[in-house]
C-alpha positions as CSV (number, residue, x, y, z in Angstrom):
1,M,-3.3,-3.8,20.6
2,T,0.2,-2.8,19.4
3,L,0.9,0.7,18.2
4,Y,3.7,-0.1,15.7
5,T,6.6,2.9,15.0
6,Y,7.3,2.8,11.3
7,R,11.0,3.8,10.6
8,Y,12.1,4.5,6.9
9,V,15.1,3.1,5.7
10,D,16.5,5.1,3.4
11,L,19.0,3.1,1.0
12,P,19.7,3.3,-2.7
13,R,17.3,1.2,-4.7
14,F,17.4,-0.2,-7.8
15,T,15.3,-1.8,-10.3
16,K,15.6,-3.7,-13.6
17,W,14.8,0.0,-15.3
18,S,17.3,1.9,-13.1
19,I,20.0,-1.3,-14.1
20,E,19.1,-1.1,-17.8
21,K,19.8,2.5,-17.7
22,V,23.2,2.0,-16.1
23,V,24.2,-1.0,-18.4
24,R,23.5,1.0,-21.8
25,S,25.5,3.9,-20.0
26,F,28.3,1.4,-19.7
27,N,28.4,0.7,-23.5
28,L,28.4,4.0,-24.3
29,G,31.3,5.0,-22.4
30,L,29.6,7.4,-20.1
31,R,31.6,8.5,-17.2
32,T,28.1,9.8,-15.0
33,I,24.3,8.8,-15.1
34,C,21.7,10.2,-13.4
35,L,18.8,8.2,-12.4
36,T,16.5,7.6,-9.8
37,L,17.7,5.9,-7.1
38,D,14.2,5.9,-4.8
39,L,11.5,4.4,-7.3
40,G,10.7,7.7,-8.6
41,I,10.7,10.5,-6.3
42,S,14.1,12.1,-6.8
43,T,17.1,11.7,-9.1
44,S,20.8,11.3,-8.5
45,C,24.0,11.1,-10.5
46,I,26.0,8.5,-10.0
47,E,30.1,8.0,-11.1
48,L,31.0,5.8,-14.0
49,R,34.5,4.0,-14.3
50,D,35.4,1.5,-17.0
51,D,33.9,-1.9,-15.2
52,S,32.1,-0.4,-12.2
53,L,30.1,2.2,-10.6
54,T,30.4,4.3,-7.4
55,L,27.8,5.3,-5.1
56,N,28.4,5.9,-1.2
57,N,31.4,4.6,-0.8
58,C,30.5,1.5,-2.5
59,E,32.3,0.7,-5.7
60,I,30.3,-2.0,-7.9
61,H,31.0,-4.1,-10.7
62,I,28.7,-4.1,-13.5
63,D,28.5,-7.8,-13.6
64,E,27.0,-7.4,-10.1
65,L,24.1,-5.3,-11.9
66,K,23.8,-7.5,-14.8
67,D,23.0,-11.0,-12.4
68,L,20.1,-8.9,-10.3
69,K,16.3,-10.2,-11.5
70,D,14.0,-8.4,-13.6
71,D,10.9,-8.4,-11.1
72,V,12.6,-7.3,-8.0
73,I,13.7,-4.1,-5.9
74,Y,17.0,-4.4,-4.7
75,E,18.3,-2.2,-2.1
76,L,22.1,-1.7,-1.8
77,S,23.3,-1.8,1.8
78,T,26.2,1.0,2.3
79,K,27.4,-1.1,5.3
80,D,28.7,-4.1,3.6
81,C,28.0,-2.9,-0.3
82,V,25.9,-6.0,-1.2
83,F,22.6,-5.9,-3.1
84,R,19.7,-7.3,-1.3
85,A,16.3,-7.9,-2.9
86,L,13.6,-6.5,-0.9
87,T,11.8,-9.9,-0.2
88,I,10.4,-11.9,2.9
89,Y,10.2,-15.8,2.7
90,I,8.7,-17.3,6.1
91,G,6.9,-20.3,7.0
92,N,4.6,-20.8,3.6
93,K,4.7,-17.3,2.7
94,F,6.6,-14.8,0.1
95,Y,6.3,-11.4,0.2
96,K,7.9,-9.4,-2.6
97,L,8.2,-5.6,-2.9
98,K,7.4,-5.6,-6.6
99,P,8.3,-2.9,-9.3
100,V,5.4,-1.9,-11.5
101,G,7.3,1.0,-13.4
102,E,10.4,2.9,-13.7
103,E,9.1,5.9,-11.2
104,E,6.2,4.4,-9.8
105,A,5.2,3.2,-6.5
106,P,5.1,-0.3,-6.1
107,T,2.8,-3.0,-5.1
108,I,3.5,-5.8,-2.6
109,E,3.0,-9.3,-3.6
110,I,2.2,-12.1,-1.0
111,S,2.6,-15.6,-2.3
112,G,2.0,-14.5,-5.8
113,I,-1.1,-12.5,-5.2
114,Q,-0.8,-8.9,-5.8
115,M,-2.2,-6.4,-3.1
116,H,-3.0,-3.4,-5.5
117,R,-4.8,-2.9,-8.8
118,T,-2.0,-2.7,-11.6
119,V,-3.7,-3.2,-14.8
120,G,-4.4,0.4,-16.2
121,I,-3.6,2.2,-13.3
122,T,-0.8,2.3,-10.8
123,P,-0.8,1.6,-7.0
124,W,-0.6,4.7,-6.0
125,R,-3.5,6.5,-8.3
126,D,-5.8,3.2,-7.1
127,S,-5.3,4.4,-3.6
128,E,-5.8,8.0,-4.4
129,I,-9.4,7.2,-6.2
130,K,-10.3,5.4,-3.2
131,V,-9.7,8.4,-1.0
132,R,-11.0,10.4,-3.3
133,T,-14.5,8.6,-3.6
134,L,-15.2,9.9,-0.3
135,G,-14.9,13.5,-1.1
136,N,-13.8,16.2,1.2
137,V,-11.6,14.4,4.2
138,R,-10.5,17.9,5.2
139,N,-10.2,17.9,9.1
140,K,-11.6,14.5,9.2
141,R,-10.7,11.1,11.5
142,V,-10.1,8.3,9.4
143,L,-10.0,4.7,9.8
144,D,-7.9,2.7,7.5
145,I,-8.3,-0.9,7.6
146,G,-5.5,-2.8,5.5
147,T,-2.3,-0.3,6.0
148,G,-0.5,-2.2,3.5
149,L,2.2,-0.1,2.1
150,G,0.2,2.4,4.0
151,Y,-0.9,4.5,0.0
152,T,-4.5,5.2,1.2
153,A,-3.5,6.7,4.8
154,S,-0.8,8.7,2.9
155,W,-3.5,10.2,0.7
156,A,-5.6,10.5,3.3
157,L,-3.2,12.6,5.3
158,R,-2.4,14.5,2.2
159,L,-5.8,15.8,1.6
160,G,-6.0,17.0,4.7
161,A,-7.2,14.2,7.7
162,K,-6.7,15.4,11.0
163,E,-5.8,12.0,11.9
164,V,-5.7,8.3,10.4
165,I,-5.5,5.4,12.4
166,T,-4.7,2.3,10.2
167,I,-4.7,-1.1,11.0
168,E,-2.8,-4.0,9.1
169,I,-2.7,-7.9,10.8
170,D,0.9,-9.2,9.0
171,E,4.2,-7.1,10.3
172,N,6.0,-8.5,7.4
173,V,4.1,-6.2,5.2
174,L,4.5,-3.3,7.2
175,K,8.6,-4.6,7.4
176,L,8.6,-4.2,3.6
177,A,7.0,-0.7,3.8
178,Q,9.6,0.4,5.9
179,H,11.9,-0.1,2.8
180,N,9.4,1.7,0.2
181,P,10.1,5.2,-0.4
182,W,6.6,6.0,-1.2
183,S,5.5,4.5,2.1
184,R,7.5,7.2,4.0
185,T,4.6,9.4,4.5
186,L,3.6,6.7,7.6
187,E,6.3,8.3,9.5
188,S,3.9,11.6,9.8
189,K,2.6,12.2,13.3
190,G,-0.4,12.3,12.0
191,I,-0.8,8.8,11.3
192,K,-1.2,6.2,14.0
193,I,-0.6,2.3,12.8
194,Y,-1.7,-0.4,14.7
195,L,-0.4,-4.1,14.3
196,A,-3.5,-6.1,14.7
197,N,-6.5,-7.9,13.7
198,A,-9.3,-5.5,13.0
199,L,-11.7,-8.2,14.1
200,N,-10.4,-7.8,17.8
201,L,-9.6,-4.2,17.4
202,L,-12.6,-2.3,16.2
203,P,-14.6,-3.7,19.3
204,Q,-12.6,-1.5,21.3
205,I,-13.0,1.3,19.8
206,P,-16.0,3.6,20.9
207,D,-19.1,4.5,19.0
208,N,-19.2,7.2,16.5
209,S,-15.1,7.7,16.4
210,F,-14.3,8.1,13.0
211,D,-15.6,10.6,10.0
212,I,-14.5,8.2,7.6
213,I,-13.7,4.8,7.0
214,V,-12.0,3.4,3.9
215,H,-11.9,-0.4,4.4
216,D,-9.6,-2.3,1.7
217,P,-9.1,-5.8,3.0
218,P,-7.8,-8.8,1.2
219,R,-9.9,-10.9,-1.5
220,I,-12.5,-12.5,-0.3
221,S,-11.4,-15.7,-0.4
222,I,-8.7,-15.0,1.8
223,A,-10.0,-12.8,4.5
224,G,-14.4,-13.9,4.2
225,E,-14.6,-12.5,8.1
226,L,-13.9,-9.4,7.3
227,Y,-16.8,-9.5,4.6
228,S,-19.0,-10.6,7.4
229,Y,-22.6,-9.2,8.5
230,E,-20.9,-9.1,12.1
231,F,-17.8,-6.9,10.7
232,Y,-20.0,-4.4,9.3
233,K,-22.0,-3.8,12.4
234,E,-18.8,-3.0,13.8
235,L,-17.6,-0.5,11.0
236,Y,-21.1,1.0,11.2
237,R,-21.0,1.5,15.0
238,V,-17.6,3.5,14.9
239,L,-18.7,5.4,12.2
240,K,-20.0,8.7,13.1
241,P,-23.5,9.7,12.2
242,G,-23.2,11.3,8.8
243,G,-19.9,9.8,8.3
244,K,-19.3,7.9,5.0
245,M,-17.4,4.6,4.1
246,F,-15.5,2.9,0.9
247,H,-15.5,-0.3,0.8
248,Y,-13.2,-1.8,-1.8
249,T,-14.0,-5.1,-3.1
250,G,-13.2,-6.1,-6.3
251,F,-14.8,-7.9,-8.3
252,P,-14.9,-11.3,-6.6
253,G,-16.5,-14.5,-8.3
254,K,-16.4,-12.6,-11.9
255,H,-15.5,-15.5,-13.2
256,S,-18.4,-17.9,-11.3
257,N,-21.9,-17.9,-11.2
258,I,-21.4,-16.6,-7.2
259,S,-22.9,-13.6,-6.5
260,Y,-20.9,-12.2,-4.0
261,L,-21.3,-8.5,-4.8
262,K,-25.1,-8.5,-4.4
263,G,-24.4,-10.4,-1.0
264,I,-21.7,-7.8,0.2
265,K,-24.1,-4.9,-0.5
266,E,-27.1,-6.9,1.1
267,R,-25.0,-7.3,4.1
268,L,-24.0,-3.5,4.3
269,S,-27.8,-2.7,4.1
270,R,-28.5,-4.8,7.1
271,A,-25.6,-3.5,9.1
272,G,-27.2,-0.4,9.1
273,F,-25.5,1.5,6.4
274,E,-28.0,3.7,3.5
275,S,-27.5,5.0,0.0
276,I,-25.2,2.1,-0.7
277,K,-23.5,2.7,-4.3
278,W,-21.2,1.1,-6.5
279,I,-18.5,3.0,-7.6
280,E,-16.7,1.6,-10.7
281,K,-13.7,3.5,-11.1
282,A,-12.5,2.4,-7.4
283,Q,-13.8,-0.9,-7.7
284,G,-15.8,-0.9,-4.4
285,F,-19.1,0.4,-2.2
286,K,-20.0,3.8,-0.9
287,A,-22.1,3.7,2.3
288,F,-23.1,6.2,4.6
289,K,-24.3,6.2,8.0
290,L,-27.1,8.9,8.2
291,K,-27.2,11.6,10.7
292,Y,-30.8,10.7,12.2
293,Y,-31.1,6.8,12.9
């Protein structure tokens, strides 16, 4: 069990939208342009010259921007003035911090699979809905399984949680999160990140430790063990009597005849959870551990 120290890397970031704005400004003969360099959190103004822009003592030729790909976020290193894609390729996996809008929190994509909902909703809003589904979290102790880019943990803290314990199995995901402005809340003292397999970590946690659980695992075809009866029993054990859990599932098997959702609900019930209810807008189950059992 390793406590992970999140350190945000504060560098200018470019997406296809900011690049398009810069190129358009060059074509119009403008001398300055104001745009976001942190994916919509703030606005900065950049000096333009005849064929280059100046940023953090780096002079960047317009052709360098035109060569950047559309679906990647780029970071400008102020040490060597080089653009680097926020991607990681290791083993047989390809990780990418993927933009979803001009001023929106990005998602993370692993080998072509996005880790957030992006159709009709933004990743940031998606995470907010999951937390708000559980009602008042003020002064509550929250367990977040599947840190990802830290949006769920961030929302729990923003909404008043006393402490958030969040678990992530994949260090490469956390490495990319360190380069994401929208993940910066993970630096907060109220959030503790554990780089661990939740299957191994939960048995080390005492009974009745958390008021709230947000269980947001990868899809069932990738991490079926996180949808098992045995794992649900551990979730039930560490949840306090009177506590609540939201379990994101999405719609597994929607293009087949297999009723995954029915099986998930049945296993949650066998593990001890009650008042299990499907929440359509959050695409998952809300469940309770009753005060008396």
